[in-house]
All heavy atoms as a GROMACS GRO file, in nm:
protein
  593
    1MET      N    1  10.514  -4.267  -1.788
    1MET     CA    2  10.622  -4.229  -1.700
    1MET      C    3  10.714  -4.132  -1.775
    1MET      O    4  10.747  -4.153  -1.890
    1MET     CB    5  10.702  -4.351  -1.656
    1MET     CG    6  10.810  -4.311  -1.561
    1MET     SD    7  10.933  -4.433  -1.508
    1MET     CE    8  10.857  -4.586  -1.494
    2LYS      N    9  10.757  -4.030  -1.705
    2LYS     CA   10  10.848  -3.932  -1.764
    2LYS      C   11  10.992  -3.976  -1.752
    2LYS      O   12  11.029  -4.043  -1.656
    2LYS     CB   13  10.833  -3.797  -1.693
    2LYS     CG   14  10.708  -3.722  -1.728
    2LYS     CD   15  10.712  -3.591  -1.655
    2LYS     CE   16  10.652  -3.484  -1.740
    2LYS     NZ   17  10.668  -3.353  -1.683
    3ASP      N   18  11.071  -3.938  -1.849
    3ASP     CA   19  11.214  -3.968  -1.845
    3ASP      C   20  11.297  -3.848  -1.800
    3ASP      O   21  11.419  -3.849  -1.810
    3ASP     CB   22  11.263  -4.012  -1.984
    3ASP     CG   23  11.213  -4.150  -2.019
    3ASP    OD1   24  11.182  -4.228  -1.926
    3ASP    OD2   25  11.207  -4.180  -2.139
    4ASP      N   26  11.229  -3.744  -1.752
    4ASP     CA   27  11.301  -3.626  -1.707
    4ASP      C   28  11.382  -3.660  -1.583
    4ASP      O   29  11.334  -3.727  -1.492
    4ASP     CB   30  11.204  -3.512  -1.673
    4ASP     CG   31  11.131  -3.461  -1.796
    4ASP    OD1   32  11.184  -3.481  -1.907
    4ASP    OD2   33  11.022  -3.404  -1.780
    5VAL      N   34  11.503  -3.612  -1.579
    5VAL     CA   35  11.590  -3.634  -1.464
    5VAL      C   36  11.590  -3.507  -1.381
    5VAL      O   37  11.612  -3.398  -1.432
    5VAL     CB   38  11.734  -3.668  -1.510
    5VAL    CG1   39  11.825  -3.681  -1.389
    5VAL    CG2   40  11.734  -3.794  -1.593
    6TRP      N   41  11.563  -3.525  -1.252
    6TRP     CA   42  11.563  -3.410  -1.162
    6TRP      C   43  11.707  -3.371  -1.131
    6TRP      O   44  11.791  -3.456  -1.098
    6TRP     CB   45  11.491  -3.446  -1.032
    6TRP     CG   46  11.490  -3.336  -0.932
    6TRP    CD1   47  11.408  -3.228  -0.932
    6TRP    CD2   48  11.574  -3.322  -0.819
    6TRP    NE1   49  11.435  -3.147  -0.825
    6TRP    CE2   50  11.538  -3.203  -0.754
    6TRP    CE3   51  11.679  -3.398  -0.765
    6TRP    CZ2   52  11.601  -3.158  -0.639
    6TRP    CZ3   53  11.741  -3.353  -0.651
    6TRP    CH2   54  11.702  -3.235  -0.589
    7THR      N   55  11.738  -3.244  -1.144
    7THR     CA   56  11.872  -3.195  -1.112
    7THR      C   57  11.859  -3.076  -1.019
    7THR      O   58  11.761  -3.002  -1.021
    7THR     CB   59  11.949  -3.152  -1.238
    7THR    OG1   60  11.876  -3.049  -1.305
    7THR    CG2   61  11.970  -3.270  -1.331
    8ARG      N   62  11.961  -3.057  -0.939
    8ARG     CA   63  11.966  -2.943  -0.848
    8ARG      C   64  12.025  -2.823  -0.921
    8ARG      O   65  12.109  -2.838  -1.009
    8ARG     CB   66  12.054  -2.974  -0.728
    8ARG     CG   67  11.997  -3.075  -0.636
    8ARG     CD   68  12.092  -3.094  -0.522
    8ARG     NE   69  12.032  -3.174  -0.419
    8ARG     CZ   70  12.089  -3.202  -0.305
    8ARG    NH1   71  12.209  -3.157  -0.279
    8ARG    NH2   72  12.028  -3.276  -0.216
    9ASP      N   73  11.986  -2.706  -0.878
    9ASP     CA   74  12.042  -2.583  -0.933
    9ASP      C   75  12.145  -2.531  -0.833
    9ASP      O   76  12.121  -2.438  -0.758
    9ASP     CB   77  11.932  -2.480  -0.955
    9ASP     CG   78  11.985  -2.353  -1.019
    9ASP    OD1   79  12.087  -2.362  -1.090
    9ASP    OD2   80  11.926  -2.246  -0.997
   10GLU      N   81  12.260  -2.596  -0.831
   10GLU     CA   82  12.365  -2.554  -0.739
   10GLU      C   83  12.501  -2.568  -0.806
   10GLU      O   84  12.516  -2.639  -0.905
   10GLU     CB   85  12.362  -2.636  -0.611
   10GLU     CG   86  12.389  -2.783  -0.631
   10GLU     CD   87  12.375  -2.863  -0.503
   10GLU    OE1   88  12.295  -2.828  -0.416
   10GLU    OE2   89  12.449  -2.961  -0.491
   11ILE      N   90  12.597  -2.500  -0.751
   11ILE     CA   91  12.732  -2.504  -0.804
   11ILE      C   92  12.795  -2.638  -0.767
   11ILE      O   93  12.796  -2.677  -0.650
   11ILE     CB   94  12.816  -2.388  -0.748
   11ILE    CG1   95  12.756  -2.254  -0.793
   11ILE    CG2   96  12.961  -2.400  -0.791
   11ILE    CD1   97  12.819  -2.134  -0.731
   12GLN      N   98  12.844  -2.708  -0.865
   12GLN     CA   99  12.906  -2.838  -0.843
   12GLN      C  100  13.045  -2.822  -0.782
   12GLN      O  101  13.108  -2.718  -0.795
   12GLN     CB  102  12.917  -2.915  -0.975
   12GLN     CG  103  12.783  -2.950  -1.034
   12GLN     CD  104  12.702  -3.043  -0.943
   12GLN    OE1  105  12.754  -3.141  -0.891
   12GLN    NE2  106  12.576  -3.009  -0.923
   13SER      N  107  13.092  -2.925  -0.721
   13SER     CA  108  13.225  -2.926  -0.662
   13SER      C  109  13.332  -2.915  -0.772
   13SER      O  110  13.318  -2.975  -0.878
   13SER     CB  111  13.245  -3.056  -0.585
   13SER     OG  112  13.379  -3.073  -0.549
   14PRO      N  113  13.439  -2.842  -0.745
   14PRO     CA  114  13.548  -2.832  -0.843
   14PRO      C  115  13.645  -2.950  -0.836
   14PRO      O  116  13.748  -2.950  -0.902
   14PRO     CB  117  13.617  -2.701  -0.804
   14PRO     CG  118  13.596  -2.692  -0.656
   14PRO     CD  119  13.458  -2.750  -0.633
   15CYS      N  120  13.612  -3.050  -0.757
   15CYS     CA  121  13.700  -3.165  -0.738
   15CYS      C  122  13.732  -3.233  -0.870
   15CYS      O  123  13.644  -3.257  -0.952
   15CYS     CB  124  13.634  -3.266  -0.643
   15CYS     SG  125  13.737  -3.410  -0.611
   16VAL      N  126  13.861  -3.262  -0.891
   16VAL     CA  127  13.906  -3.333  -1.011
   16VAL      C  128  13.965  -3.470  -0.973
   16VAL      O  129  14.035  -3.532  -1.053
   16VAL     CB  130  14.009  -3.250  -1.092
   16VAL    CG1  131  13.945  -3.125  -1.147
   16VAL    CG2  132  14.129  -3.216  -1.006
   17LYS      N  133  13.938  -3.512  -0.851
   17LYS     CA  134  13.980  -3.643  -0.799
   17LYS      C  135  14.132  -3.660  -0.798
   17LYS      O  136  14.185  -3.766  -0.826
   17LYS     CB  137  13.911  -3.755  -0.874
   17LYS     CG  138  13.761  -3.744  -0.862
   17LYS     CD  139  13.690  -3.867  -0.901
   17LYS     CE  140  13.542  -3.864  -0.885
   17LYS     NZ  141  13.472  -3.745  -0.862
   18LEU      N  142  14.201  -3.552  -0.766
   18LEU     CA  143  14.345  -3.552  -0.746
   18LEU      C  144  14.366  -3.494  -0.607
   18LEU      O  145  14.412  -3.382  -0.589
   18LEU     CB  146  14.415  -3.468  -0.853
   18LEU     CG  147  14.566  -3.457  -0.845
   18LEU    CD1  148  14.630  -3.594  -0.863
   18LEU    CD2  149  14.617  -3.363  -0.951
   19CYS      N  150  14.324  -3.568  -0.507
   19CYS     CA  151  14.313  -3.518  -0.370
   19CYS      C  152  14.443  -3.538  -0.292
   19CYS      O  153  14.462  -3.641  -0.228
   19CYS     CB  154  14.197  -3.585  -0.300
   19CYS     SG  155  14.042  -3.570  -0.389
   20VAL      N  156  14.529  -3.439  -0.299
   20VAL     CA  157  14.654  -3.438  -0.222
   20VAL      C  158  14.669  -3.297  -0.168
   20VAL      O  159  14.660  -3.200  -0.242
   20VAL     CB  160  14.775  -3.472  -0.313
   20VAL    CG1  161  14.905  -3.462  -0.235
   20VAL    CG2  162  14.759  -3.608  -0.376
   21VAL      N  163  14.691  -3.286  -0.038
   21VAL     CA  164  14.704  -3.155   0.024
   21VAL      C  165  14.851  -3.115   0.028
   21VAL      O  166  14.936  -3.189   0.080
   21VAL     CB  167  14.643  -3.154   0.165
   21VAL    CG1  168  14.665  -3.020   0.233
   21VAL    CG2  169  14.495  -3.187   0.158
   22HIS      N  170  14.881  -2.998  -0.027
   22HIS     CA  171  15.017  -2.944  -0.026
   22HIS      C  172  15.052  -2.912   0.120
   22HIS      O  173  14.978  -2.841   0.188
   22HIS     CB  174  15.023  -2.818  -0.111
   22HIS     CG  175  15.161  -2.767  -0.132
   22HIS    ND1  176  15.225  -2.689  -0.039
   22HIS    CD2  177  15.247  -2.785  -0.235
   22HIS    CE1  178  15.345  -2.659  -0.085
   22HIS    NE2  179  15.360  -2.717  -0.203
   23PRO      N  180  15.165  -2.964   0.170
   23PRO     CA  181  15.196  -2.949   0.313
   23PRO      C  182  15.219  -2.805   0.358
   23PRO      O  183  15.182  -2.769   0.470
   23PRO     CB  184  15.322  -3.033   0.333
   23PRO     CG  185  15.380  -3.050   0.197
   23PRO     CD  186  15.266  -3.041   0.100
   24ALA      N  187  15.277  -2.722   0.275
   24ALA     CA  188  15.305  -2.584   0.316
   24ALA      C  189  15.186  -2.492   0.292
   24ALA      O  190  15.152  -2.410   0.377
   24ALA     CB  191  15.428  -2.531   0.242
   25GLU      N  192  15.123  -2.502   0.176
   25GLU     CA  193  15.013  -2.412   0.141
   25GLU      C  194  14.879  -2.456   0.198
   25GLU      O  195  14.786  -2.376   0.202
   25GLU     CB  196  15.003  -2.399  -0.011
   25GLU     CG  197  15.121  -2.328  -0.075
   25GLU     CD  198  15.130  -2.182  -0.037
   25GLU    OE1  199  15.028  -2.121  -0.003
   25GLU    OE2  200  15.242  -2.129  -0.041
   26ARG      N  201  14.868  -2.584   0.236
   26ARG     CA  202  14.744  -2.639   0.292
   26ARG      C  203  14.627  -2.629   0.194
   26ARG      O  204  14.514  -2.603   0.233
   26ARG     CB  205  14.708  -2.573   0.425
   26ARG     CG  206  14.818  -2.575   0.529
   26ARG     CD  207  14.853  -2.710   0.582
   26ARG     NE  208  14.735  -2.772   0.645
   26ARG     CZ  209  14.718  -2.901   0.656
   26ARG    NH1  210  14.808  -2.985   0.612
   26ARG    NH2  211  14.609  -2.951   0.712
   27LEU      N  212  14.657  -2.648   0.065
   27LEU     CA  213  14.556  -2.648  -0.040
   27LEU      C  214  14.559  -2.782  -0.111
   27LEU      O  215  14.666  -2.843  -0.125
   27LEU     CB  216  14.584  -2.539  -0.144
   27LEU     CG  217  14.576  -2.394  -0.101
   27LEU    CD1  218  14.619  -2.303  -0.215
   27LEU    CD2  219  14.436  -2.360  -0.055
   28CYS      N  220  14.444  -2.826  -0.159
   28CYS     CA  221  14.439  -2.946  -0.242
   28CYS      C  222  14.505  -2.913  -0.375
   28CYS      O  223  14.473  -2.810  -0.437
   28CYS     CB  224  14.294  -2.989  -0.263
   28CYS     SG  225  14.278  -3.125  -0.380
   29VAL      N  226  14.596  -2.997  -0.420
   29VAL     CA  227  14.667  -2.969  -0.545
   29VAL      C  228  14.577  -2.992  -0.667
   29VAL      O  229  14.611  -2.950  -0.778
   29VAL     CB  230  14.797  -3.052  -0.559
   29VAL    CG1  231  14.893  -3.019  -0.446
   29VAL    CG2  232  14.768  -3.200  -0.565
   30GLY      N  233  14.464  -3.056  -0.650
   30GLY     CA  234  14.372  -3.080  -0.761
   30GLY      C  235  14.273  -2.967  -0.782
   30GLY      O  236  14.256  -2.917  -0.892
   31CYS      N  237  14.207  -2.924  -0.674
   31CYS     CA  238  14.100  -2.824  -0.688
   31CYS      C  239  14.133  -2.690  -0.622
   31CYS      O  240  14.058  -2.595  -0.636
   31CYS     CB  241  13.969  -2.878  -0.631
   31CYS     SG  242  13.970  -2.904  -0.452
   32PHE      N  243  14.242  -2.683  -0.548
   32PHE     CA  244  14.291  -2.561  -0.482
   32PHE      C  245  14.204  -2.515  -0.365
   32PHE      O  246  14.215  -2.402  -0.321
   32PHE     CB  247  14.309  -2.446  -0.582
   32PHE     CG  248  14.394  -2.483  -0.699
   32PHE    CD1  249  14.343  -2.480  -0.828
   32PHE    CD2  250  14.525  -2.525  -0.683
   32PHE    CE1  251  14.420  -2.515  -0.937
   32PHE    CE2  252  14.602  -2.560  -0.791
   32PHE     CZ  253  14.550  -2.556  -0.918
   33ARG      N  254  14.116  -2.603  -0.314
   33ARG     CA  255  14.038  -2.566  -0.197
   33ARG      C  256  14.114  -2.605  -0.070
   33ARG      O  257  14.198  -2.694  -0.071
   33ARG     CB  258  13.903  -2.638  -0.196
   33ARG     CG  259  13.809  -2.593  -0.304
   33ARG     CD  260  13.677  -2.666  -0.298
   33ARG     NE  261  13.696  -2.807  -0.327
   33ARG     CZ  262  13.604  -2.900  -0.311
   33ARG    NH1  263  13.485  -2.870  -0.262
   33ARG    NH2  264  13.628  -3.027  -0.341
   34THR      N  265  14.080  -2.540   0.041
   34THR     CA  266  14.137  -2.577   0.170
   34THR      C  267  14.062  -2.699   0.223
   34THR      O  268  13.952  -2.731   0.178
   34THR     CB  269  14.124  -2.463   0.273
   34THR    OG1  270  13.984  -2.442   0.300
   34THR    CG2  271  14.188  -2.335   0.223
   35ILE      N  272  14.120  -2.764   0.322
   35ILE     CA  273  14.054  -2.879   0.386
   35ILE      C  274  13.920  -2.836   0.444
   35ILE      O  275  13.821  -2.909   0.433
   35ILE     CB  276  14.144  -2.936   0.498
   35ILE    CG1  277  14.272  -2.994   0.440
   35ILE    CG2  278  14.069  -3.040   0.580
   35ILE    CD1  279  14.253  -3.118   0.359
   36GLU      N  280  13.915  -2.718   0.504
   36GLU     CA  281  13.791  -2.669   0.563
   36GLU      C  282  13.684  -2.649   0.456
   36GLU      O  283  13.566  -2.683   0.476
   36GLU     CB  284  13.816  -2.538   0.639
   36GLU     CG  285  13.902  -2.554   0.762
   36GLU     CD  286  14.052  -2.566   0.732
   36GLU    OE1  287  14.096  -2.531   0.620
   36GLU    OE2  288  14.124  -2.615   0.820
   37GLU      N  289  13.721  -2.592   0.342
   37GLU     CA  290  13.625  -2.571   0.233
   37GLU      C  291  13.575  -2.703   0.177
   37GLU      O  292  13.456  -2.717   0.147
   37GLU     CB  293  13.689  -2.487   0.122
   37GLU     CG  294  13.716  -2.344   0.163
   37GLU     CD  295  13.806  -2.270   0.067
   37GLU    OE1  296  13.873  -2.334  -0.017
   37GLU    OE2  297  13.809  -2.145   0.076
   38ILE      N  298  13.664  -2.800   0.163
   38ILE     CA  299  13.624  -2.931   0.112
   38ILE      C  300  13.524  -2.996   0.208
   38ILE      O  301  13.421  -3.048   0.166
   38ILE     CB  302  13.747  -3.021   0.091
   38ILE    CG1  303  13.834  -2.965  -0.022
   38ILE    CG2  304  13.705  -3.165   0.061
   38ILE    CD1  305  13.971  -3.029  -0.033
   39GLY      N  306  13.554  -2.992   0.336
   39GLY     CA  307  13.468  -3.054   0.435
   39GLY      C  308  13.331  -2.988   0.447
   39GLY      O  309  13.231  -3.054   0.474
   40ALA      N  310  13.326  -2.858   0.426
   40ALA     CA  311  13.200  -2.784   0.442
   40ALA      C  312  13.122  -2.768   0.312
   40ALA      O  313  13.011  -2.714   0.315
   40ALA     CB  314  13.231  -2.646   0.501
   41TRP      N  315  13.176  -2.812   0.201
   41TRP     CA  316  13.117  -2.784   0.069
   41TRP      C  317  12.968  -2.818   0.060
   41TRP      O  318  12.890  -2.738   0.009
   41TRP     CB  319  13.194  -2.858  -0.040
   41TRP     CG  320  13.156  -2.813  -0.177
   41TRP    CD1  321  13.073  -2.877  -0.263
   41TRP    CD2  322  13.199  -2.694  -0.243
   41TRP    NE1  323  13.062  -2.804  -0.380
   41TRP    CE2  324  13.139  -2.692  -0.370
   41TRP    CE3  325  13.283  -2.589  -0.207
   41TRP    CZ2  326  13.159  -2.589  -0.461
   41TRP    CZ3  327  13.304  -2.487  -0.299
   41TRP    CH2  328  13.242  -2.486  -0.422
   42SER      N  329  12.929  -2.931   0.110
   42SER     CA  330  12.788  -2.972   0.098
   42SER      C  331  12.694  -2.886   0.181
   42SER      O  332  12.574  -2.882   0.155
   42SER     CB  333  12.771  -3.119   0.136
   42SER     OG  334  12.805  -3.138   0.272
   43ARG      N  335  12.747  -2.815   0.280
   43ARG     CA  336  12.664  -2.731   0.366
   43ARG      C  337  12.670  -2.583   0.328
   43ARG      O  338  12.597  -2.502   0.386
   43ARG     CB  339  12.708  -2.747   0.512
   43ARG     CG  340  12.688  -2.887   0.564
   43ARG     CD  341  12.728  -2.901   0.711
   43ARG     NE  342  12.862  -2.853   0.742
   43ARG     CZ  343  12.974  -2.924   0.729
   43ARG    NH1  344  12.967  -3.048   0.684
   43ARG    NH2  345  13.090  -2.874   0.761
   44LEU      N  346  12.756  -2.546   0.235
   44LEU     CA  347  12.772  -2.405   0.199
   44LEU      C  348  12.655  -2.354   0.116
   44LEU      O  349  12.594  -2.429   0.039
   44LEU     CB  350  12.901  -2.385   0.120
   44LEU     CG  351  13.031  -2.408   0.195
   44LEU    CD1  352  13.150  -2.396   0.101
   44LEU    CD2  353  13.045  -2.312   0.311
   45THR      N  354  12.630  -2.226   0.128
   45THR     CA  355  12.525  -2.163   0.048
   45THR      C  356  12.575  -2.144  -0.095
   45THR      O  357  12.695  -2.154  -0.123
   45THR     CB  358  12.489  -2.025   0.104
   45THR    OG1  359  12.603  -1.939   0.093
   45THR    CG2  360  12.441  -2.034   0.248
   46HIS      N  361  12.481  -2.117  -0.183
   46HIS     CA  362  12.516  -2.091  -0.323
   46HIS      C  363  12.616  -1.975  -0.333
   46HIS      O  364  12.713  -1.982  -0.408
   46HIS     CB  365  12.388  -2.058  -0.402
   46HIS     CG  366  12.413  -2.033  -0.546
   46HIS    ND1  367  12.424  -2.135  -0.638
   46HIS    CD2  368  12.430  -1.917  -0.615
   46HIS    CE1  369  12.448  -2.083  -0.757
   46HIS    NE2  370  12.450  -1.952  -0.746
   47GLU      N  371  12.593  -1.871  -0.255
   47GLU     CA  372  12.680  -1.753  -0.257
   47GLU      C  373  12.821  -1.786  -0.208
   47GLU      O  374  12.920  -1.739  -0.262
   47GLU     CB  375  12.620  -1.640  -0.174
   47GLU     CG  376  12.493  -1.581  -0.231
   47GLU     CD  377  12.369  -1.669  -0.209
   47GLU    OE1  378  12.371  -1.759  -0.120
   47GLU    OE2  379  12.272  -1.649  -0.283
   48ALA      N  380  12.829  -1.866  -0.102
   48ALA     CA  381  12.960  -1.904  -0.048
   48ALA      C  382  13.037  -1.990  -0.148
   48ALA      O  383  13.157  -1.970  -0.167
   48ALA     CB  384  12.944  -1.978   0.085
   49ARG      N  385  12.968  -2.082  -0.213
   49ARG     CA  386  13.034  -2.165  -0.315
   49ARG      C  387  13.082  -2.079  -0.432
   49ARG      O  388  13.191  -2.099  -0.483
   49ARG     CB  389  12.938  -2.272  -0.367
   49ARG     CG  390  12.912  -2.383  -0.269
   49ARG     CD  391  12.822  -2.486  -0.333
   49ARG     NE  392  12.788  -2.592  -0.241
   49ARG     CZ  393  12.728  -2.703  -0.274
   49ARG    NH1  394  12.693  -2.724  -0.400
   49ARG    NH2  395  12.702  -2.795  -0.185
   50ALA      N  396  12.999  -1.985  -0.473
   50ALA     CA  397  13.037  -1.897  -0.585
   50ALA      C  398  13.160  -1.814  -0.550
   50ALA      O  399  13.249  -1.795  -0.634
   50ALA     CB  400  12.920  -1.806  -0.622
   51ALA      N  401  13.168  -1.768  -0.426
   51ALA     CA  402  13.283  -1.689  -0.383
   51ALA      C  403  13.410  -1.773  -0.386
   51ALA      O  404  13.516  -1.727  -0.430
   51ALA     CB  405  13.259  -1.632  -0.243
   52ILE      N  406  13.401  -1.896  -0.340
   52ILE     CA  407  13.518  -1.986  -0.341
   52ILE      C  408  13.559  -2.016  -0.485
   52ILE      O  409  13.677  -2.010  -0.519
   52ILE     CB  410  13.488  -2.116  -0.263
   52ILE    CG1  411  13.473  -2.085  -0.115
   52ILE    CG2  412  13.597  -2.220  -0.287
   52ILE    CD1  413  13.419  -2.200  -0.032
   53MET      N  414  13.462  -2.048  -0.570
   53MET     CA  415  13.491  -2.079  -0.710
   53MET      C  416  13.559  -1.962  -0.779
   53MET      O  417  13.650  -1.981  -0.860
   53MET     CB  418  13.362  -2.117  -0.784
   53MET     CG  419  13.302  -2.248  -0.740
   53MET     SD  420  13.401  -2.391  -0.777
   53MET     CE  421  13.374  -2.407  -0.952
   54ALA      N  422  13.518  -1.840  -0.748
   54ALA     CA  423  13.579  -1.722  -0.809
   54ALA      C  424  13.723  -1.703  -0.763
   54ALA      O  425  13.806  -1.650  -0.837
   54ALA     CB  426  13.495  -1.598  -0.775
   55GLU      N  427  13.753  -1.746  -0.642
   55GLU     CA  428  13.887  -1.727  -0.586
   55GLU      C  429  13.987  -1.837  -0.627
   55GLU      O  430  14.108  -1.815  -0.626
   55GLU     CB  431  13.877  -1.723  -0.433
   55GLU     CG  432  14.007  -1.687  -0.366
   55GLU     CD  433  13.994  -1.684  -0.215
   55GLU    OE1  434  13.883  -1.664  -0.162
   55GLU    OE2  435  14.099  -1.704  -0.149
   56LEU      N  436  13.938  -1.953  -0.664
   56LEU     CA  437  14.026  -2.067  -0.693
   56LEU      C  438  14.135  -2.038  -0.798
   56LEU      O  439  14.250  -2.077  -0.776
   56LEU     CB  440  13.944  -2.189  -0.735
   56LEU     CG  441  13.855  -2.249  -0.626
   56LEU    CD1  442  13.781  -2.370  -0.681
   56LEU    CD2  443  13.935  -2.287  -0.503
   57PRO      N  444  14.106  -1.970  -0.909
   57PRO     CA  445  14.213  -1.944  -1.007
   57PRO      C  446  14.329  -1.862  -0.951
   57PRO      O  447  14.442  -1.877  -0.995
   57PRO     CB  448  14.141  -1.869  -1.119
   57PRO     CG  449  13.999  -1.910  -1.107
   57PRO     CD  450  13.975  -1.930  -0.959
   58THR      N  451  14.304  -1.779  -0.852
   58THR     CA  452  14.411  -1.699  -0.793
   58THR      C  453  14.500  -1.782  -0.701
   58THR      O  454  14.610  -1.740  -0.667
   58THR     CB  455  14.356  -1.579  -0.715
   58THR    OG1  456  14.283  -1.626  -0.601
   58THR    CG2  457  14.265  -1.493  -0.802
   59ARG      N  458  14.453  -1.899  -0.659
   59ARG     CA  459  14.531  -1.985  -0.570
   59ARG      C  460  14.629  -2.075  -0.645
   59ARG      O  461  14.728  -2.119  -0.588
   59ARG     CB  462  14.438  -2.074  -0.488
   59ARG     CG  463  14.347  -1.995  -0.396
   59ARG     CD  464  14.254  -2.089  -0.325
   59ARG     NE  465  14.160  -2.017  -0.240
   59ARG     CZ  466  14.069  -2.077  -0.165
   59ARG    NH1  467  14.061  -2.208  -0.164
   59ARG    NH2  468  13.987  -2.006  -0.092
   60ALA      N  469  14.600  -2.104  -0.770
   60ALA     CA  470  14.683  -2.197  -0.848
   60ALA      C  471  14.832  -2.158  -0.849
   60ALA      O  472  14.917  -2.246  -0.830
   60ALA     CB  473  14.630  -2.208  -0.990
   61PRO      N  474  14.867  -2.032  -0.870
   61PRO     CA  475  15.010  -1.998  -0.873
   61PRO      C  476  15.084  -2.026  -0.742
   61PRO      O  477  15.206  -2.042  -0.742
   61PRO     CB  478  15.011  -1.848  -0.903
   61PRO     CG  479  14.880  -1.822  -0.969
   61PRO     CD  480  14.784  -1.919  -0.907
   62ARG      N  481  15.012  -2.037  -0.631
   62ARG     CA  482  15.078  -2.066  -0.504
   62ARG      C  483  15.141  -2.204  -0.502
   62ARG      O  484  15.232  -2.231  -0.423
   62ARG     CB  485  14.977  -2.055  -0.390
   62ARG     CG  486  14.932  -1.913  -0.365
   62ARG     CD  487  14.814  -1.901  -0.273
   62ARG     NE  488  14.826  -1.972  -0.148
   62ARG     CZ  489  14.729  -1.979  -0.058
   62ARG    NH1  490  14.615  -1.919  -0.080
   62ARG    NH2  491  14.746  -2.046   0.054
   63LEU      N  492  15.094  -2.293  -0.589
   63LEU     CA  493  15.145  -2.430  -0.592
   63LEU      C  494  15.240  -2.455  -0.708
   63LEU      O  495  15.294  -2.564  -0.720
   63LEU     CB  496  15.028  -2.529  -0.598
   63LEU     CG  497  14.928  -2.520  -0.485
   63LEU    CD1  498  14.822  -2.627  -0.502
   63LEU    CD2  499  14.996  -2.533  -0.350
   64GLN      N  500  15.260  -2.359  -0.794
   64GLN     CA  501  15.345  -2.378  -0.911
   64GLN      C  502  15.479  -2.309  -0.890
   64GLN      O  503  15.504  -2.202  -0.941
   64GLN     CB  504  15.276  -2.323  -1.035
   64GLN     CG  505  15.150  -2.396  -1.066
   64GLN     CD  506  15.072  -2.331  -1.179
   64GLN    OE1  507  15.105  -2.224  -1.224
   64GLN    NE2  508  14.968  -2.398  -1.223
   65LYS      N  509  15.564  -2.374  -0.814
   65LYS     CA  510  15.697  -2.319  -0.786
   65LYS      C  511  15.801  -2.399  -0.862
   65LYS      O  512  15.804  -2.521  -0.856
   65LYS     CB  513  15.724  -2.325  -0.636
   65LYS     CG  514  15.631  -2.236  -0.560
   65LYS     CD  515  15.664  -2.235  -0.415
   65LYS     CE  516  15.571  -2.137  -0.348
   65LYS     NZ  517  15.530  -2.172  -0.219
   66ARG      N  518  15.885  -2.329  -0.932
   66ARG     CA  519  15.990  -2.395  -1.008
   66ARG      C  520  16.104  -2.432  -0.916
   66ARG      O  521  16.139  -2.359  -0.825
   66ARG     CB  522  16.039  -2.303  -1.119
   66ARG     CG  523  15.934  -2.275  -1.224
   66ARG     CD  524  15.990  -2.187  -1.333
   66ARG     NE  525  16.109  -2.243  -1.392
   66ARG     CZ  526  16.111  -2.320  -1.501
   66ARG    NH1  527  16.000  -2.348  -1.561
   66ARG    NH2  528  16.223  -2.367  -1.549
   67ARG      N  529  16.167  -2.545  -0.943
   67ARG     CA  530  16.281  -2.588  -0.862
   67ARG      C  531  16.412  -2.534  -0.916
   67ARG      O  532  16.512  -2.537  -0.849
   67ARG     CB  533  16.287  -2.740  -0.861
   67ARG     CG  534  16.172  -2.803  -0.790
   67ARG     CD  535  16.200  -2.948  -0.773
   67ARG     NE  536  16.076  -3.023  -0.763
   67ARG     CZ  537  16.069  -3.152  -0.771
   67ARG    NH1  538  16.177  -3.224  -0.792
   67ARG    NH2  539  15.955  -3.214  -0.760
   68GLY      N  540  16.415  -2.495  -1.040
   68GLY     CA  541  16.536  -2.439  -1.096
   68GLY      C  542  16.589  -2.520  -1.212
   68GLY      O  543  16.652  -2.466  -1.302
   69GLY      N  544  16.567  -2.649  -1.213
   69GLY     CA  545  16.612  -2.732  -1.324
   69GLY      C  546  16.763  -2.740  -1.336
   69GLY      O  547  16.839  -2.721  -1.241
   70ARG      N  548  16.809  -2.768  -1.455
   70ARG     CA  549  16.951  -2.788  -1.481
   70ARG      C  550  17.033  -2.662  -1.453
   70ARG      O  551  17.144  -2.671  -1.402
   70ARG     CB  552  16.972  -2.832  -1.626
   70ARG     CG  553  17.115  -2.861  -1.659
   70ARG     CD  554  17.131  -2.906  -1.804
   70ARG     NE  555  17.268  -2.939  -1.833
   70ARG     CZ  556  17.364  -2.851  -1.860
   70ARG    NH1  557  17.336  -2.723  -1.862
   70ARG    NH2  558  17.487  -2.892  -1.885
   71ALA      N  559  16.980  -2.546  -1.488
   71ALA     CA  560  17.054  -2.422  -1.470
   71ALA      C  561  17.093  -2.403  -1.322
   71ALA      O  562  17.202  -2.354  -1.293
   71ALA     CB  563  16.971  -2.303  -1.518
   72THR      N  564  17.010  -2.441  -1.232
   72THR     CA  565  17.041  -2.428  -1.090
   72THR      C  566  17.147  -2.529  -1.046
   72THR      O  567  17.236  -2.497  -0.968
   72THR     CB  568  16.914  -2.447  -1.005
   72THR    OG1  569  16.819  -2.347  -1.045
   72THR    CG2  570  16.942  -2.432  -0.858
   73ARG      N  571  17.137  -2.651  -1.097
   73ARG     CA  572  17.234  -2.753  -1.059
   73ARG      C  573  17.373  -2.720  -1.112
   73ARG      O  574  17.472  -2.750  -1.047
   73ARG     CB  575  17.189  -2.890  -1.113
   73ARG     CG  576  17.068  -2.945  -1.043
   73ARG     CD  577  17.044  -3.090  -1.079
   73ARG     NE  578  17.039  -3.117  -1.221
   73ARG     CZ  579  16.931  -3.112  -1.296
   73ARG    NH1  580  16.816  -3.078  -1.243
   73ARG    NH2  581  16.935  -3.142  -1.425
   74VAL      N  582  17.383  -2.665  -1.230
   74VAL     CA  583  17.512  -2.636  -1.293
   74VAL      C  584  17.577  -2.515  -1.228
   74VAL      O  585  17.699  -2.509  -1.214
   74VAL     CB  586  17.493  -2.614  -1.445
   74VAL    CG1  587  17.622  -2.567  -1.509
   74VAL    CG2  588  17.445  -2.742  -1.510
   75ALA      N  589  17.499  -2.421  -1.185
   75ALA     CA  590  17.553  -2.294  -1.129
   75ALA      C  591  17.626  -2.313  -0.999
   75ALA      O  592  17.626  -2.399  -0.927
   75ALA     CB  593  17.440  -2.194  -1.110
   0.00000   0.00000   0.00000
């Protein structure tokens, strides 16, 4: 019997198990995908997954908004 493990040649999900959707941006705060992308991930083609993965780093800044900290409260 062989001990080889069969694996698929596909792009894995970027999920980091921090599944919370930002109410204004409508993106998951963990992986930066939309609800639609998350729901369709298993049915997407390799090319569609690659396109989403390439775009994810550009979405991160949309969720990183500073509140102002102490300087805002004191002013």
